[in-house]
C-alpha positions as CSV (number, residue, x, y, z in Angstrom):
1,X,19.4,41.0,108.7
2,X,16.4,41.8,105.7
3,X,15.1,39.2,103.9
4,X,14.4,40.3,100.5
5,X,13.6,38.5,97.2
6,X,14.9,41.3,95.0
7,X,17.6,41.1,92.5
8,X,20.7,42.7,93.1
9,X,24.0,43.1,90.4
10,X,27.2,45.1,90.4
11,X,28.6,47.0,87.9
12,X,30.1,49.6,86.4
13,X,28.5,53.3,86.3
14,X,29.6,54.5,81.9
15,X,27.2,57.3,82.3
16,X,26.6,59.9,85.0
17,X,25.3,62.9,82.8
18,X,21.2,62.9,83.8
19,X,20.1,64.2,87.3
20,X,19.2,61.0,89.4
21,X,20.0,58.4,86.7
22,X,23.2,56.7,85.9
23,X,23.8,54.0,83.3
24,X,25.2,51.1,85.1
25,X,27.0,48.3,82.6
26,X,26.7,44.6,84.2
27,X,29.1,42.3,82.7
28,X,29.0,38.4,82.8
29,X,31.0,35.4,81.7
30,X,29.7,32.0,80.3
31,X,30.4,29.6,78.3
32,X,29.4,28.6,74.6
33,X,27.7,25.7,75.0
34,X,28.4,23.9,72.0
35,X,32.4,25.2,71.4
36,X,33.1,25.4,75.8
37,X,34.7,28.7,74.6
38,X,34.4,31.6,77.6
39,X,32.3,34.5,76.6
40,X,31.6,38.3,77.7
41,X,27.6,39.6,77.6
42,X,26.9,42.8,79.1
43,X,23.7,44.5,79.6
44,X,22.9,48.6,80.2
45,X,20.7,49.2,83.5
46,X,19.2,52.5,84.3
47,X,19.6,52.5,87.7
48,X,18.5,55.8,90.1
49,X,20.3,57.6,92.6
50,X,18.6,59.8,94.6
51,X,21.2,62.3,95.5
52,X,24.3,62.0,92.6
53,X,26.4,59.9,94.3
54,X,28.1,57.9,91.8
55,X,30.0,58.8,88.9
56,X,32.1,57.6,85.8
57,X,34.2,54.3,86.8
58,X,32.6,53.7,89.7
59,X,32.0,50.0,90.8
60,X,28.7,49.8,92.1
61,X,25.6,47.5,93.8
62,X,22.3,48.0,92.6
63,X,18.6,46.3,93.1
64,X,15.6,45.6,91.0
65,X,12.8,47.6,92.2
66,X,9.2,48.7,90.6
67,X,9.2,51.1,87.5
68,X,10.3,54.1,88.5
69,X,10.1,55.9,84.8
70,X,10.2,54.7,81.3
71,X,13.7,52.8,81.7
72,X,14.7,53.0,85.3
73,X,14.2,49.7,87.2
74,X,17.0,49.7,89.1
75,X,18.0,51.9,92.8
76,X,22.0,52.6,93.9
77,X,22.4,50.3,96.8
78,X,26.0,51.1,97.6
79,X,29.5,52.4,96.0
80,X,31.9,49.4,96.1
81,X,34.6,51.7,95.0
82,X,35.2,55.2,93.6
83,X,36.8,55.4,90.4
């Protein structure tokens, strides 16, 4: 097993229009400290997909990497579930 300190996240591909790049939406739930209501925050990540394997609606696992372009700092690890 390879040991790494890189962050990994799981999210849904929301755009596959660009070549070798996917936009993945990461959602996380948290409890508002004052009101104790569960809220959802989402974030878009630009992910490098070298072989254009993933498509819109797929659930994917991504890993942090060095900057690959102006916005891309994540790379595709695996497709967890096809759409």
